[in-house]
C-alpha positions, 0 to 999 in steps of 0.5 A: 499499500501506498499511503504517501500516494494516498495522502496525496490524492485525498489533499489534492482532491480534497481542496480542488473544485472539479468542473462542473460535469466532473462533480460527481465521478469526483465525490465518488473518488473521494468517497472511495479514498475514505476507504484508506491507502489499499484503494491505491492499488489494482487487486482492490474490489471497489475500484481503484485510482489511476493517472492520465495525462492529457499532452498538449502540443508546444503550441497548445494546438493539438491533443496527443491520444493513444489507441488503447492496445486492450480496449481499441478505443481512443483515450489520453495515456495513463494508467496504474499508480505504481508504488514508488510513485510520490503523488498523483501528479508524478504518476500521471508524468511518468505515465505520460512519459512511459507511454508516449516516448517523449522526453522533457514532458511537463505536468501542471500539478492541478487536476483537470478532471477526475474520470470514473470509469468501468474496465476489465482489470486483472481479469474482472470487472472494475472501476478505475478512479482516473485521475487526469492532469494537463501535460505539455510537450516540448518543442518538436516532441516525437511521440513514439508507440509503446507496448501499451498502445496500437497507435498515437496521434495528434489531434486538433480538439475539434477533430477527434478520432473514433472511437473515443473512450467513453468520457475522452472528448470532456476529459479534453474539453476539460483540460484544454479549458485549462489552457484559457 
């Protein structure tokens, strides 16, 4: 169990004001966090926290999405927290770097969304309580497909690919609102 990461997630989300369309998922995630540090790891039967990133290009005109390797949907990069992660934003940045292959990414440490979705995990149905962060790509970023994805692509936010993950459009829109 990662007590440091749990404490970070609890402090981060308790003091955060979610976008209106993420309020229900935020509340469900706070309720889950009340169960203790065990909700940070994937074996937890009531679901667990994950961290993801909406990566924006250096000029802020495009977002990087992955065609998920298991679910064949376009979504932001992200995944499970690891025992060594010290914060949710650190976990999101690690996942973004691993899954995009882009060096020099930077993360905004304030979440842009919390998305709860059903997903098969560990061979059975489960829920990911995904804390989403905005991540900035450096100039001339070159994305490289990892074993997590079938494909990566830069997209104009007004022309996202199909099929999209259930709440991917909402998550991207909330990330872009942060850009102002």
